DRENDO-1510 file (C-alpha; in Angstrom, 1 decimal, always signed):
<recs>
REC; n; res; u; v; w
REC; 1; MET; +0.0; +0.0; +0.0 .
REC; 2; GLY; +2.8; +2.3; +0.9 .
REC; 3; ARG; +4.6; +1.6; -2.4 .
REC; 4; THR; +1.4; +2.3; -4.3 .
REC; 5; CYS; +1.0; +5.6; -2.7 .
REC; 6; LEU; +4.6; +6.5; -3.3 .
REC; 7; CYS; +4.2; +5.6; -7.0 .
REC; 8; LEU; +1.1; +7.8; -7.2 .
REC; 9; ILE; +2.9; +10.7; -5.6 .
REC; 10; LEU; +5.8; +10.3; -8.1 .
REC; 11; VAL; +3.4; +10.2; -11.1 .
REC; 12; LEU; +1.6; +13.3; -9.8 .
REC; 13; THR; +4.9; +15.1; -9.2 .
REC; 14; ILE; +6.0; +14.4; -12.8 .
REC; 15; VAL; +2.6; +15.5; -14.3 .
REC; 16; LEU; +2.3; +18.6; -12.1 .
REC; 17; GLY; +5.9; +19.5; -12.7 .
REC; 18; THR; +5.4; +19.3; -16.4 .
REC; 19; GLU; +2.4; +21.5; -16.2 .
REC; 20; ALA; +4.2; +24.0; -13.9 .
REC; 21; THR; +6.5; +25.1; -16.7 .
REC; 22; SER; +5.3; +26.4; -20.0 .
REC; 23; SER; +6.1; +24.3; -23.1 .
REC; 24; LYS; +6.3; +27.4; -25.3 .
REC; 25; PRO; +9.6; +29.2; -25.4 .
REC; 26; ASN; +10.0; +32.5; -23.5 .
REC; 27; LEU; +10.8; +35.4; -25.7 .
REC; 28; ILE; +12.9; +38.5; -25.0 .
REC; 29; PHE; +13.4; +41.2; -27.6 .
REC; 30; ILE; +16.0; +43.8; -26.8 .
REC; 31; LEU; +15.9; +46.8; -29.0 .
REC; 32; ALA; +18.9; +49.2; -28.8 .
REC; 33; ASP; +18.3; +52.8; -30.0 .
REC; 34; ASP; +20.7; +54.5; -32.4 .
REC; 35; MET; +23.6; +52.1; -31.9 .
REC; 36; GLY; +26.2; +52.3; -34.6 .
REC; 37; TYR; +27.1; +49.3; -36.8 .
REC; 38; THR; +30.7; +49.2; -35.7 .
REC; 39; ASP; +30.0; +50.0; -32.0 .
REC; 40; ALA; +29.3; +46.3; -31.4 .
REC; 41; GLY; +32.5; +44.4; -30.6 .
REC; 42; PHE; +31.4; +41.4; -32.6 .
REC; 43; HIS; +31.3; +43.7; -35.7 .
REC; 44; GLY; +35.0; +44.6; -35.2 .
REC; 45; GLY; +34.8; +47.6; -32.9 .
REC; 46; ASP; +37.3; +47.5; -30.1 .
REC; 47; GLN; +37.0; +51.0; -28.7 .
REC; 48; ILE; +33.9; +50.3; -26.6 .
REC; 49; PRO; +33.9; +46.9; -24.9 .
REC; 50; THR; +30.5; +45.2; -25.2 .
REC; 51; PRO; +31.4; +41.8; -23.7 .
REC; 52; HIS; +27.9; +40.7; -22.7 .
REC; 53; ILE; +26.4; +41.6; -26.1 .
REC; 54; ASP; +29.3; +39.9; -27.8 .
REC; 55; LYS; +29.0; +36.7; -25.8 .
REC; 56; LEU; +25.3; +36.4; -26.7 .
REC; 57; ALA; +26.0; +37.1; -30.3 .
REC; 58; HIS; +29.0; +34.7; -30.7 .
REC; 59; GLU; +27.2; +31.9; -28.9 .
REC; 60; GLY; +24.0; +32.5; -30.9 .
REC; 61; ILE; +23.5; +33.4; -34.6 .
REC; 62; ILE; +24.8; +36.7; -35.9 .
REC; 63; LEU; +22.4; +38.2; -38.5 .
REC; 64; ASP; +24.9; +39.7; -40.9 .
REC; 65; ASN; +22.6; +40.9; -43.6 .
REC; 66; TYR; +19.9; +42.5; -41.5 .
REC; 67; TYR; +18.0; +45.8; -42.1 .
REC; 68; THR; +15.7; +48.2; -40.3 .
REC; 69; ALA; +14.0; +51.4; -41.2 .
REC; 70; MET; +16.2; +54.5; -41.1 .
REC; 71; ILE; +14.5; +56.0; -38.0 .
REC; 72; CYS; +12.8; +55.0; -34.8 .
REC; 73; THR; +9.0; +55.1; -35.2 .
REC; 74; PRO; +8.9; +53.2; -38.5 .
REC; 75; SER; +11.2; +50.5; -37.2 .
REC; 76; ARG; +9.2; +49.9; -34.1 .
REC; 77; ALA; +6.0; +49.8; -36.0 .
REC; 78; ALA; +7.4; +47.2; -38.5 .
REC; 79; LEU; +8.8; +45.1; -35.7 .
REC; 80; LEU; +5.5; +44.9; -33.8 .
REC; 81; THR; +3.1; +44.5; -36.8 .
REC; 82; GLY; +5.1; +42.5; -39.4 .
REC; 83; ARG; +4.1; +45.2; -41.9 .
REC; 84; HIS; +6.1; +47.8; -43.8 .
REC; 85; PRO; +6.1; +51.4; -42.5 .
REC; 86; MET; +4.7; +52.5; -46.0 .
REC; 87; GLN; +1.8; +50.1; -45.4 .
REC; 88; LEU; +1.2; +51.8; -42.1 .
REC; 89; GLY; +1.5; +55.5; -43.1 .
REC; 90; LEU; +4.6; +55.8; -40.9 .
REC; 91; GLN; +7.1; +56.4; -43.6 .
REC; 92; HIS; +7.5; +60.2; -42.9 .
REC; 93; GLY; +9.3; +61.1; -39.7 .
REC; 94; VAL; +8.7; +60.1; -36.1 .
REC; 95; VAL; +6.1; +60.8; -33.3 .
REC; 96; PHE; +7.1; +63.7; -31.0 .
REC; 97; PRO; +5.3; +64.2; -27.7 .
REC; 98; ASP; +3.2; +67.1; -29.1 .
REC; 99; LEU; +2.1; +65.3; -32.3 .
REC; 100; PRO; -1.4; +63.8; -32.3 .
REC; 101; PHE; -0.9; +60.6; -34.3 .
REC; 102; GLY; +0.5; +57.1; -33.9 .
REC; 103; LEU; +0.4; +53.5; -35.1 .
REC; 104; GLY; -3.1; +52.9; -36.5 .
REC; 105; LEU; -5.5; +51.2; -34.1 .
REC; 106; ASN; -6.6; +48.8; -36.8 .
REC; 107; GLU; -3.2; +47.1; -36.6 .
REC; 108; THR; -2.7; +44.0; -34.5 .
REC; 109; LEU; +0.6; +43.9; -32.5 .
REC; 110; LEU; +2.9; +41.1; -31.5 .
REC; 111; PRO; +1.9; +41.0; -27.8 .
REC; 112; GLN; -1.8; +40.8; -28.9 .
REC; 113; TYR; -1.0; +37.7; -30.9 .
REC; 114; LEU; +1.1; +36.2; -28.1 .
REC; 115; LYS; -1.6; +36.7; -25.5 .
REC; 116; LYS; -3.8; +34.4; -27.5 .
REC; 117; TYR; -1.3; +31.6; -26.8 .
REC; 118; GLY; -1.1; +32.3; -23.0 .
REC; 119; TYR; +1.9; +34.6; -22.9 .
REC; 120; ALA; +2.5; +37.1; -20.1 .
REC; 121; THR; +3.5; +40.2; -22.0 .
REC; 122; HIS; +5.6; +43.0; -20.6 .
REC; 123; MET; +7.2; +46.1; -22.0 .
REC; 124; VAL; +10.1; +48.1; -20.5 .
REC; 125; GLY; +11.4; +51.2; -22.1 .
REC; 126; LYS; +10.6; +53.5; -25.1 .
REC; 127; TRP; +7.3; +53.2; -26.9 .
REC; 128; HIS; +7.3; +55.9; -29.6 .
REC; 129; LEU; +4.1; +54.8; -31.4 .
REC; 130; GLY; +1.7; +57.4; -30.0 .
REC; 131; GLY; +0.5; +58.7; -26.7 .
REC; 132; HIS; -2.0; +61.4; -27.5 .
REC; 133; MET; -4.8; +59.0; -26.5 .
REC; 134; LEU; -4.7; +56.1; -24.2 .
REC; 135; ALA; -5.9; +53.7; -26.9 .
REC; 136; TYR; -2.5; +54.2; -28.6 .
REC; 137; THR; -0.4; +53.3; -25.5 .
REC; 138; PRO; +1.3; +50.0; -24.6 .
REC; 139; THR; -1.1; +48.6; -22.0 .
REC; 140; LYS; -4.0; +49.2; -24.4 .
REC; 141; ARG; -2.2; +47.4; -27.2 .
REC; 142; GLY; -1.4; +44.0; -25.8 .
REC; 143; PHE; +1.1; +44.5; -23.0 .
REC; 144; ASP; +0.1; +43.4; -19.5 .
REC; 145; THR; +2.6; +46.0; -18.0 .
REC; 146; HIS; +4.7; +48.9; -19.2 .
REC; 147; PHE; +7.4; +50.8; -17.4 .
REC; 148; GLY; +9.0; +53.5; -19.4 .
REC; 149; PHE; +8.1; +56.5; -21.6 .
REC; 150; TRP; +5.7; +57.1; -24.5 .
REC; 151; SER; +7.6; +59.5; -26.7 .
REC; 152; ASP; +10.9; +59.7; -28.6 .
REC; 153; LYS; +13.4; +60.4; -25.8 .
REC; 154; THR; +13.9; +61.7; -22.3 .
REC; 155; ASP; +16.6; +63.0; -20.1 .
REC; 156; TYR; +18.4; +60.0; -18.7 .
REC; 157; PHE; +18.1; +61.3; -15.0 .
REC; 158; SER; +15.1; +63.6; -14.8 .
REC; 159; HIS; +13.0; +61.6; -17.4 .
REC; 160; ASN; +11.7; +64.9; -18.9 .
REC; 161; ASN; +11.1; +65.4; -22.6 .
REC; 162; THR; +10.8; +68.5; -24.7 .
REC; 163; GLY; +8.3; +69.5; -27.4 .
REC; 164; GLY; +7.6; +72.9; -28.8 .
REC; 165; ASN; +8.8; +75.2; -26.2 .
REC; 166; GLN; +7.8; +73.0; -23.3 .
REC; 167; GLU; +9.5; +70.5; -21.0 .
REC; 168; GLY; +7.7; +68.0; -18.9 .
REC; 169; LEU; +7.9; +64.5; -17.4 .
REC; 170; ASP; +7.3; +61.5; -19.6 .
REC; 171; PHE; +7.6; +58.4; -17.4 .
REC; 172; TRP; +5.0; +55.8; -16.7 .
REC; 173; GLU; +4.2; +52.7; -14.6 .
REC; 174; ASN; +1.4; +51.3; -16.6 .
REC; 175; LEU; -1.1; +54.2; -16.7 .
REC; 176; LYS; +0.2; +56.1; -13.7 .
REC; 177; VAL; +2.7; +58.9; -14.0 .
REC; 178; ALA; +6.0; +57.7; -12.4 .
REC; 179; ARG; +7.2; +60.7; -10.4 .
REC; 180; GLY; +9.5; +58.8; -8.0 .
REC; 181; TYR; +12.6; +58.2; -10.2 .
REC; 182; ASN; +14.2; +61.6; -10.7 .
REC; 183; GLY; +18.0; +61.1; -10.3 .
REC; 184; SER; +18.0; +57.4; -11.2 .
REC; 185; TYR; +19.7; +56.6; -14.5 .
REC; 186; GLY; +17.2; +55.4; -17.2 .
REC; 187; THR; +19.2; +52.5; -18.7 .
REC; 188; GLU; +19.8; +51.0; -15.2 .
REC; 189; LEU; +16.1; +51.5; -14.3 .
REC; 190; PHE; +15.0; +49.6; -17.3 .
REC; 191; GLY; +17.6; +46.9; -16.8 .
REC; 192; ASN; +16.7; +46.4; -13.2 .
REC; 193; ARG; +12.9; +46.3; -14.0 .
REC; 194; ALA; +13.6; +43.6; -16.7 .
REC; 195; VAL; +15.5; +41.5; -14.1 .
REC; 196; ASP; +12.6; +41.9; -11.6 .
REC; 197; LEU; +10.1; +40.7; -14.2 .
REC; 198; VAL; +12.2; +37.6; -14.9 .
REC; 199; MET; +12.7; +36.8; -11.3 .
REC; 200; SER; +9.1; +37.2; -10.3 .
REC; 201; HIS; +7.6; +35.4; -13.4 .
REC; 202; ASN; +5.2; +32.6; -12.8 .
REC; 203; GLN; +6.7; +30.0; -15.1 .
REC; 204; SER; +3.4; +28.2; -15.7 .
REC; 205; LYS; +2.9; +30.8; -18.4 .
REC; 206; PRO; +5.3; +31.6; -21.3 .
REC; 207; PHE; +7.0; +35.0; -20.9 .
REC; 208; PHE; +7.4; +37.8; -23.4 .
REC; 209; LEU; +9.5; +40.8; -22.6 .
REC; 210; TYR; +9.9; +43.7; -25.1 .
REC; 211; LEU; +12.8; +45.7; -23.9 .
REC; 212; PRO; +13.3; +48.8; -26.1 .
REC; 213; HIS; +16.0; +50.8; -24.4 .
REC; 214; GLN; +16.5; +54.5; -24.9 .
REC; 215; ALA; +20.3; +53.9; -25.0 .
REC; 216; VAL; +22.2; +55.1; -26.9 .
REC; 217; HIS; +19.8; +57.7; -28.2 .
REC; 218; ASN; +20.5; +61.3; -27.2 .
REC; 219; GLY; +18.5; +62.9; -24.3 .
REC; 220; ILE; +17.5; +66.6; -24.1 .
REC; 221; ARG; +19.4; +69.8; -23.8 .
REC; 222; PRO; +21.6; +71.2; -22.3 .
REC; 223; GLN; +23.6; +67.9; -22.0 .
REC; 224; PHE; +22.3; +65.5; -24.6 .
REC; 225; LEU; +24.5; +62.5; -23.7 .
REC; 226; LYS; +24.6; +61.4; -20.0 .
REC; 227; ALA; +26.0; +58.5; -18.1 .
REC; 228; PRO; +26.9; +57.7; -14.5 .
REC; 229; GLN; +30.3; +59.2; -13.6 .
REC; 230; GLU; +32.0; +55.9; -13.0 .
REC; 231; TYR; +31.2; +55.0; -16.6 .
REC; 232; LEU; +32.4; +58.3; -17.9 .
REC; 233; ASP; +35.7; +57.8; -16.0 .
REC; 234; LYS; +36.0; +54.3; -17.6 .
REC; 235; PHE; +36.5; +56.0; -21.0 .
REC; 236; SER; +38.7; +58.9; -20.0 .
REC; 237; PHE; +41.1; +57.8; -22.7 .
REC; 238; ILE; +38.7; +59.0; -25.4 .
REC; 239; SER; +39.5; +62.7; -25.9 .
REC; 240; HIS; +36.3; +63.6; -27.8 .
REC; 241; ASP; +33.7; +64.5; -25.2 .
REC; 242; GLY; +30.7; +63.4; -27.3 .
REC; 243; ARG; +32.3; +60.1; -28.2 .
REC; 244; ARG; +33.4; +59.4; -24.6 .
REC; 245; ARG; +29.8; +60.0; -23.4 .
REC; 246; TYR; +28.4; +57.8; -26.1 .
REC; 247; ALA; +30.8; +55.0; -25.1 .
REC; 248; ALA; +29.8; +55.3; -21.5 .
REC; 249; MET; +26.1; +55.1; -22.4 .
REC; 250; LEU; +26.7; +51.9; -24.5 .
REC; 251; SER; +28.8; +50.3; -21.7 .
REC; 252; VAL; +25.9; +50.8; -19.2 .
REC; 253; LEU; +23.5; +49.1; -21.8 .
REC; 254; ASP; +25.9; +46.2; -22.1 .
REC; 255; ASP; +26.1; +45.7; -18.4 .
REC; 256; THR; +22.3; +45.6; -18.1 .
REC; 257; ILE; +22.2; +42.9; -20.7 .
REC; 258; GLY; +24.7; +40.9; -18.8 .
REC; 259; ASN; +22.5; +41.3; -15.6 .
REC; 260; LEU; +19.4; +40.1; -17.6 .
REC; 261; THR; +21.2; +37.1; -18.9 .
REC; 262; ALA; +22.3; +36.2; -15.4 .
REC; 263; ALA; +18.8; +36.5; -14.1 .
REC; 264; LEU; +17.5; +34.2; -16.8 .
REC; 265; LYS; +20.0; +31.5; -15.7 .
REC; 266; LYS; +19.3; +32.1; -12.0 .
REC; 267; SER; +15.5; +31.8; -12.5 .
REC; 268; GLY; +15.9; +28.6; -14.6 .
REC; 269; MET; +14.3; +30.2; -17.6 .
REC; 270; TYR; +17.4; +30.5; -19.8 .
REC; 271; ASP; +17.2; +27.0; -21.4 .
REC; 272; ASN; +13.7; +27.7; -22.7 .
REC; 273; THR; +14.2; +31.3; -23.8 .
REC; 274; ILE; +14.9; +33.0; -27.2 .
REC; 275; VAL; +16.8; +36.3; -26.9 .
REC; 276; MET; +16.6; +38.6; -29.9 .
REC; 277; PHE; +18.7; +41.8; -30.3 .
REC; 278; SER; +18.4; +44.5; -32.8 .
REC; 279; THR; +19.1; +48.2; -33.2 .
REC; 280; ASP; +16.2; +50.4; -34.5 .
REC; 281; ASN; +18.3; +52.1; -37.2 .
REC; 282; GLY; +21.9; +53.0; -38.0 .
REC; 283; GLY; +23.9; +55.2; -35.7 .
REC; 284; PRO; +23.9; +59.0; -35.8 .
REC; 285; ALA; +27.5; +59.8; -36.6 .
REC; 286; ASP; +29.7; +62.9; -36.4 .
REC; 287; GLY; +27.4; +65.0; -34.3 .
REC; 288; PHE; +24.2; +64.3; -36.2 .
REC; 289; SER; +21.3; +64.2; -33.7 .
REC; 290; GLN; +23.8; +65.4; -31.1 .
REC; 291; ASN; +25.4; +62.0; -31.1 .
REC; 292; TYR; +28.6; +60.2; -32.0 .
REC; 293; ALA; +28.0; +56.6; -33.1 .
REC; 294; SER; +30.2; +54.8; -35.6 .
REC; 295; ASN; +29.0; +52.9; -38.7 .
REC; 296; TRP; +32.5; +52.9; -40.2 .
REC; 297; PRO; +33.1; +52.0; -42.9 .
REC; 298; LEU; +29.5; +52.1; -44.1 .
REC; 299; ARG; +28.2; +55.2; -45.9 .
REC; 300; GLY; +25.7; +57.6; -44.2 .
REC; 301; CYS; +24.0; +57.4; -40.8 .
REC; 302; LYS; +20.6; +57.4; -39.2 .
REC; 303; TYR; +17.9; +59.2; -41.2 .
REC; 304; THR; +19.5; +58.1; -44.5 .
REC; 305; ASN; +18.9; +55.2; -46.8 .
REC; 306; TRP; +22.6; +54.5; -47.1 .
REC; 307; GLU; +23.9; +51.3; -45.5 .
REC; 308; GLY; +25.0; +53.3; -42.5 .
REC; 309; GLY; +21.4; +54.3; -41.9 .
REC; 310; VAL; +19.6; +50.9; -42.4 .
REC; 311; ARG; +22.1; +48.0; -42.1 .
REC; 312; ALA; +21.8; +47.2; -38.4 .
REC; 313; VAL; +23.3; +45.2; -35.5 .
REC; 314; SER; +21.3; +42.1; -34.8 .
REC; 315; PHE; +21.6; +38.5; -33.5 .
REC; 316; ILE; +19.5; +35.8; -32.0 .
REC; 317; HIS; +20.6; +33.7; -29.0 .
REC; 318; SER; +19.0; +30.6; -27.4 .
REC; 319; PRO; +19.9; +27.1; -26.3 .
REC; 320; LEU; +17.0; +26.1; -28.6 .
REC; 321; LEU; +19.0; +27.0; -31.7 .
REC; 322; LYS; +20.1; +24.2; -33.9 .
REC; 323; ASN; +23.3; +25.8; -35.2 .
REC; 324; PRO; +24.6; +28.2; -32.5 .
REC; 325; GLY; +28.0; +30.0; -33.0 .
REC; 326; THR; +27.3; +30.8; -36.6 .
REC; 327; THR; +26.6; +33.8; -38.8 .
REC; 328; SER; +23.6; +34.1; -41.1 .
REC; 329; HIS; +24.2; +35.9; -44.4 .
REC; 330; HIS; +20.6; +35.7; -45.5 .
REC; 331; LEU; +18.7; +38.9; -46.2 .
REC; 332; MET; +16.4; +39.9; -43.3 .
REC; 333; HIS; +14.2; +42.9; -42.6 .
REC; 334; ILE; +12.9; +44.1; -39.2 .
REC; 335; SER; +9.3; +43.3; -40.2 .
REC; 336; ASP; +10.3; +39.6; -40.5 .
REC; 337; TRP; +10.5; +39.3; -36.7 .
REC; 338; LEU; +6.8; +38.9; -36.1 .
REC; 339; PRO; +6.2; +36.0; -38.5 .
REC; 340; THR; +9.6; +34.5; -37.4 .
REC; 341; ILE; +8.6; +34.6; -33.8 .
REC; 342; MET; +5.2; +33.1; -34.5 .
REC; 343; SER; +6.9; +30.3; -36.4 .
REC; 344; ALA; +9.4; +29.7; -33.5 .
REC; 345; ILE; +6.5; +29.2; -31.1 .
REC; 346; ASP; +4.7; +26.9; -33.7 .
REC; 347; GLU; +1.7; +29.2; -34.2 .
REC; 348; LYS; +0.3; +30.7; -37.4 .
REC; 349; LEU; -0.6; +34.3; -38.3 .
REC; 350; PRO; -4.0; +35.1; -39.8 .
REC; 351; SER; -4.1; +34.8; -43.6 .
REC; 352; ASP; -6.1; +38.0; -44.2 .
REC; 353; VAL; -3.4; +40.4; -43.3 .
REC; 354; ASP; -1.0; +41.8; -45.9 .
REC; 355; TYR; +2.3; +41.3; -44.0 .
REC; 356; TYR; +5.5; +42.6; -45.5 .
REC; 357; GLY; +7.5; +40.4; -43.1 .
REC; 358; VAL; +8.4; +36.8; -44.0 .
REC; 359; ASP; +9.1; +33.8; -41.8 .
REC; 360; GLN; +12.9; +33.5; -41.3 .
REC; 361; TRP; +12.8; +30.7; -38.7 .
REC; 362; PRO; +13.8; +27.9; -41.1 .
REC; 363; SER; +16.6; +30.1; -42.4 .
REC; 364; ILE; +17.8; +30.8; -38.9 .
REC; 365; GLN; +17.5; +27.3; -37.6 .
REC; 366; PHE; +18.6; +25.3; -40.6 .
REC; 367; ASN; +20.5; +27.8; -42.8 .
REC; 368; THR; +18.0; +27.2; -45.6 .
REC; 369; PRO; +17.6; +30.0; -48.2 .
REC; 370; SER; +15.8; +33.1; -47.0 .
REC; 371; ALA; +12.3; +33.7; -48.1 .
REC; 372; ARG; +13.3; +37.2; -48.9 .
REC; 373; ASN; +15.3; +38.5; -51.9 .
REC; 374; GLU; +14.1; +42.1; -51.8 .
REC; 375; ILE; +13.9; +44.9; -49.3 .
REC; 376; MET; +11.9; +48.0; -49.9 .
REC; 377; HIS; +13.8; +50.5; -47.7 .
REC; 378; ASN; +11.5; +53.5; -48.0 .
REC; 379; TYR; +10.2; +56.2; -50.3 .
REC; 380; ASP; +9.3; +59.6; -48.9 .
REC; 381; ASP; +9.7; +63.2; -50.1 .
REC; 382; GLY; +11.3; +62.2; -53.3 .
REC; 383; ALA; +14.1; +60.1; -51.7 .
REC; 384; GLY; +14.2; +56.3; -51.2 .
REC; 385; ALA; +15.9; +53.0; -51.8 .
REC; 386; ILE; +15.2; +49.4; -52.7 .
REC; 387; ARG; +17.4; +46.4; -52.6 .
REC; 388; PHE; +17.0; +43.3; -54.8 .
REC; 389; GLY; +19.5; +40.5; -54.4 .
REC; 390; ASN; +22.9; +42.2; -54.1 .
REC; 391; TYR; +21.8; +45.4; -56.0 .
REC; 392; LYS; +20.6; +48.5; -54.3 .
REC; 393; LEU; +18.9; +51.5; -56.0 .
REC; 394; VAL; +19.2; +54.8; -54.1 .
REC; 395; ILE; +17.3; +58.0; -54.9 .
REC; 396; CYS; +19.4; +60.6; -53.1 .
REC; 397; CYS; +19.0; +62.5; -50.7 .
REC; 398; THR; +17.0; +64.1; -47.8 .
REC; 399; ASN; +19.9; +65.5; -45.7 .
REC; 400; ASN; +23.6; +66.2; -45.9 .
REC; 401; MET; +24.8; +63.1; -44.0 .
REC; 402; ASN; +25.7; +61.3; -47.2 .
REC; 403; GLY; +29.4; +60.7; -46.7 .
REC; 404; TRP; +31.6; +58.3; -44.7 .
REC; 405; TYR; +32.3; +59.0; -41.1 .
REC; 406; PRO; +35.3; +56.9; -40.0 .
REC; 407; GLU; +35.7; +55.8; -36.5 .
REC; 408; GLU; +39.3; +57.0; -36.5 .
REC; 409; HIS; +37.9; +60.6; -36.5 .
REC; 410; PHE; +37.6; +60.0; -32.8 .
REC; 411; TYR; +39.9; +57.1; -32.0 .
REC; 412; ILE; +40.9; +53.7; -33.4 .
REC; 413; GLY; +42.2; +50.8; -31.4 .
REC; 414; ALA; +45.4; +49.0; -32.2 .
REC; 415; ASN; +43.5; +45.8; -32.9 .
REC; 416; GLN; +40.7; +47.4; -35.0 .
REC; 417; LYS; +39.9; +45.4; -38.1 .
REC; 418; PRO; +37.1; +46.3; -40.4 .
REC; 419; TYR; +34.2; +43.8; -40.2 .
REC; 420; ILE; +33.2; +44.9; -43.7 .
REC; 421; LEU; +35.8; +45.3; -46.6 .
REC; 422; CYS; +34.7; +48.2; -48.8 .
REC; 423; GLY; +36.2; +47.2; -52.2 .
REC; 424; GLU; +37.9; +49.8; -54.4 .
REC; 425; ARG; +36.7; +53.2; -55.5 .
REC; 426; ASN; +36.3; +53.7; -59.3 .
REC; 427; SER; +36.9; +57.4; -60.0 .
REC; 428; SER; +35.6; +57.0; -63.6 .
REC; 429; LEU; +32.0; +56.3; -62.4 .
REC; 430; PRO; +29.7; +59.2; -61.6 .
REC; 431; SER; +29.0; +60.2; -58.0 .
REC; 432; CYS; +25.5; +60.0; -56.5 .
REC; 433; THR; +23.7; +63.3; -55.8 .
REC; 434; SER; +20.2; +64.6; -55.6 .
REC; 435; ALA; +20.5; +65.7; -59.3 .
REC; 436; ASP; +20.5; +62.0; -60.3 .
REC; 437; LYS; +17.2; +60.2; -61.0 .
REC; 438; TYR; +18.7; +57.3; -59.2 .
REC; 439; CYS; +22.0; +55.5; -58.4 .
REC; 440; LEU; +22.8; +51.8; -58.4 .
REC; 441; PHE; +25.3; +49.9; -56.2 .
REC; 442; ASP; +26.4; +46.3; -56.2 .
REC; 443; LEU; +26.6; +45.6; -52.4 .
REC; 444; ALA; +28.4; +42.3; -53.0 .
REC; 445; SER; +31.5; +44.0; -54.3 .
REC; 446; ASP; +30.8; +47.5; -53.0 .
REC; 447; PRO; +29.1; +47.4; -49.6 .
REC; 448; CYS; +30.3; +50.9; -48.8 .
REC; 449; GLU; +28.4; +52.4; -51.8 .
REC; 450; TYR; +31.4; +54.0; -53.4 .
REC; 451; ASN; +30.6; +53.3; -57.1 .
REC; 452; ASN; +27.4; +54.3; -58.8 .
REC; 453; ILE; +26.9; +51.8; -61.6 .
REC; 454; ALA; +23.5; +52.9; -62.8 .
REC; 455; SER; +24.9; +54.0; -66.2 .
REC; 456; LEU; +26.3; +50.5; -66.6 .
REC; 457; MET; +23.1; +48.6; -65.8 .
REC; 458; PRO; +20.2; +50.9; -67.1 .
REC; 459; GLU; +17.6; +48.1; -67.5 .
REC; 460; LEU; +18.0; +46.8; -64.0 .
REC; 461; SER; +18.1; +50.3; -62.6 .
REC; 462; GLU; +14.8; +51.2; -64.4 .
REC; 463; ARG; +13.2; +48.0; -63.3 .
REC; 464; LEU; +14.1; +48.6; -59.6 .
REC; 465; TYR; +13.0; +52.2; -59.9 .
REC; 466; SER; +9.6; +51.1; -61.3 .
REC; 467; ARG; +9.2; +48.6; -58.5 .
REC; 468; LEU; +9.9; +51.3; -55.9 .
REC; 469; MET; +7.3; +53.6; -57.5 .
REC; 470; MET; +4.7; +50.9; -57.6 .
REC; 471; PHE; +5.2; +50.2; -53.9 .
REC; 472; ASP; +4.9; +53.9; -53.2 .
REC; 473; ALA; +1.7; +54.2; -55.2 .
REC; 474; ALA; +0.1; +51.4; -53.1 .
REC; 475; ALA; +1.4; +53.0; -49.8 .
REC; 476; GLN; -0.8; +54.5; -47.2 .
REC; 477; PRO; -0.7; +58.3; -47.0 .
REC; 478; PRO; +1.5; +59.5; -44.1 .
REC; 479; ARG; -0.4; +59.7; -40.8 .
REC; 480; ASN; +1.5; +62.7; -39.6 .
REC; 481; LYS; -0.3; +65.7; -38.1 .
REC; 482; PRO; +1.0; +69.1; -36.9 .
REC; 483; ALA; +1.9; +69.8; -33.4 .
REC; 484; ASP; -0.9; +70.6; -30.9 .
REC; 485; PRO; -0.2; +73.2; -28.2 .
REC; 486; ALA; -3.0; +71.6; -26.1 .
REC; 487; SER; -0.5; +68.8; -25.4 .
REC; 488; TYR; +1.9; +71.0; -23.4 .
REC; 489; PRO; +2.9; +69.9; -19.9 .
REC; 490; ASP; +2.0; +73.3; -18.3 .
REC; 491; LEU; -1.6; +72.4; -19.0 .
REC; 492; HIS; -1.3; +68.9; -17.5 .
REC; 493; ASN; +0.4; +69.2; -14.1 .
REC; 494; GLY; +3.9; +69.3; -15.6 .
REC; 495; HIS; +3.9; +66.1; -17.6 .
REC; 496; TRP; +3.1; +64.8; -21.1 .
REC; 497; THR; -0.1; +62.9; -21.3 .
REC; 498; ASP; -3.1; +61.6; -23.4 .
REC; 499; TRP; -4.3; +65.1; -23.9 .
REC; 500; LEU; -6.9; +64.3; -26.6 .
REC; 501; ASP; -8.9; +61.9; -24.3 .
REC; 502; GLN; -12.0; +63.3; -22.6 .
REC; 503; ASN; -10.3; +62.9; -19.2 .
REC; 504; PRO; -6.5; +62.9; -19.7 .
REC; 505; ILE; -4.3; +61.6; -16.9 .
REC; 506; ASN; -3.3; +64.7; -14.8 .
</recs>
């Protein structure tokens, strides 16, 4: 009788133990903001140590041929919807705190899909997809919790943002104004909250954490780039003040990622977790956007369609991967994450939505050919770009950041080796300027976009141009609206809020 009871207890323990842990993988998506291509150590940079990021990348799969939009709001929208920014009307600029628009409410977001399959869904960090009405904010769009800010940036210590001629607090715990964090460094606050969520998670449910850091985006005036003093001291060897501050900010980010990884292991969640890392766009170089990232040797920077603006740092890391420690050279776009994640958890997306993203999970897991051979970068205000295979058509240009901004302008380490080899310049080929109808580059031999070969391949150039124009003709009109002074914090108890709701949070 005693033996029978013991066996029953053993069976119940096994069954209940199996039910106590979710069979679906946990998902963590870390989105860095404005990180330069060469600022990741695993891309060859040795000026700013990023050991925790590098370890995850080297032990996972580095996504070597990965692209985003050229600025924040479009990238975040594409990531969370699986659709192209031009399909969403978000191809033109970003959402500032006094602008009354955001990602359309008709769109279904990744956390909304995941909740159908039992996921606990958390967001920590920067939203940037609308906050003029509560319906546009994170906890109304599929996230169980949100800790962070709604707009484009904040001061790293006061958590205030500016818009128009106003400054006010933009910091939230779910739908309550978070006033108790003045003086605490934003990157560390977000990192600590992410760790707390992991350690307190009930593992009977699968876990999704969207962690869009502000780092290393600039803050607000008068000092746009801030970090704790001990991190600034760590980079005293960098003489350029802006670059030193940028380095310190990135080092804090790297440490928080190390803490998060340690928490996953301590909690027992690590073995069933997929960690994904991406930047939202290329780095702002040489003082653009008050920042000093490095995309060297790529051309251009944030807010351009050059490789330095759209070719991004990314990897995926998990004990669940079949071929860890490798590099994927397959073409991938930020909109691919949603269908890829759904494939990774063995669930399907609805068939009645026109997704731009494609499922890359077989390519990531088994190195099979990518389902993508084309990337429509963007078309807006007469400038844009499209890639097909190794060829990229560029219609230049919306700003003056169209050159090459070498890291050695600030500092170059003794062991620096370029991750990307540029190829040779051909001085006999024409340059690429706004006077040209379009320019064409072969990225296989010319990844740094030195040589405009449009005159050598007119048929291909015209075909890609027509393809870009067709996509633009089918695009949604930009959702942008002019600034609204009714949003200003002096009307709302000193903070930015959902000012267009009948009863805004004051």
